[in-house]
C-alpha positions as CSV (number, residue, x, y, z in Angstrom):
1,M,32.6,9.2,-3.1
2,A,29.0,9.1,-1.8
3,E,26.2,7.6,-4.0
4,P,23.8,10.1,-5.4
5,R,20.6,10.4,-3.4
6,H,17.2,9.7,-4.8
7,P,15.4,13.0,-5.8
8,S,12.7,12.3,-3.3
9,E,15.3,12.4,-0.5
10,M,16.9,15.7,-1.6
11,V,15.7,19.0,-0.1
12,C,16.1,22.4,-1.7
13,W,16.9,24.5,1.3
14,H,16.8,27.7,-0.7
15,T,13.0,27.2,-1.3
16,M,12.2,26.6,2.4
17,K,11.5,29.1,5.2
18,R,12.6,28.4,8.7
19,T,9.9,28.8,11.3
20,T,10.1,28.5,15.2
21,V,7.1,26.9,16.9
22,K,6.7,26.7,20.7
23,L,5.2,23.4,21.8
24,P,4.2,22.1,25.2
25,E,6.7,19.5,26.5
26,Q,4.1,16.7,26.0
27,L,3.4,17.6,22.5
28,D,7.1,17.9,21.6
29,A,7.7,14.4,23.1
30,R,4.8,13.0,21.1
31,L,6.2,14.6,17.9
32,R,9.6,13.3,18.4
33,H,8.4,9.8,19.3
34,E,6.2,9.6,16.2
35,A,9.1,10.9,14.0
36,A,11.4,8.3,15.4
37,R,8.7,5.6,15.0
38,R,8.3,6.5,11.3
39,G,12.0,6.8,10.7
40,M,11.7,10.5,9.7
41,T,13.0,13.8,11.0
42,V,10.9,16.0,13.2
43,S,10.9,18.6,10.4
44,Q,9.6,16.1,7.8
45,L,6.8,15.0,10.1
46,T,5.9,18.6,11.0
47,R,5.7,19.6,7.3
48,E,3.5,16.5,6.6
49,A,1.2,17.3,9.5
50,I,0.9,21.0,8.5
51,E,0.2,20.1,4.8
52,S,-2.4,17.6,5.9
53,H,-4.1,20.1,8.2
54,L,-4.1,22.9,5.7
55,G,-5.3,20.7,2.8
56,G,-2.0,20.4,0.9
57,R,-0.9,16.9,-0.2
58,R,-3.6,14.7,1.1
59,R,-3.0,11.3,2.5
60,L,-6.0,9.1,2.2
61,L,-6.7,7.0,5.2
62,A,-8.2,4.3,3.0
63,A,-4.6,3.7,1.7
64,G,-4.0,1.7,4.8
65,A,-7.3,-0.1,4.7
66,G,-5.7,-3.4,4.0
67,R,-4.6,-3.4,7.6
68,S,-8.0,-2.5,9.0
69,G,-9.2,-6.0,9.9
70,S,-12.4,-5.4,7.7
71,D,-12.8,-8.0,5.0
72,D,-15.2,-5.9,2.9
73,V,-12.9,-2.9,2.1
74,S,-12.6,-3.8,-1.6
75,E,-16.3,-4.0,-1.9
76,R,-16.8,-0.6,-0.1
77,I,-13.7,1.3,-1.4
78,E,-15.8,3.9,-3.4
79,E,-17.8,4.6,-0.2
80,I,-14.6,4.9,1.9
81,L,-12.9,7.2,-0.5
82,R,-16.0,9.5,-0.9
83,A,-16.2,9.8,2.9
84,E,-12.5,10.9,3.0
85,V,-12.6,13.3,0.2
86,A,-15.9,14.9,1.2
87,P,-15.6,18.5,2.5
């Protein structure tokens, strides 16, 4: 018997709509490459990108600031966050 999945890994298909999108070959290749790089499905990455573009769940770029190479991020975090949240 399979182990129960974590709730964040489960999808309620009855609450989702299927949409067909036509993409140029190069964009499709980039999408598939990025999904594979992140270890996620093309559908997951597409939903994430659409939500981000339309202002749904927001991923703050400052969340990855620890890898920026800048050594003053902790001192400038309020400024960085303000810039990302500003309209």
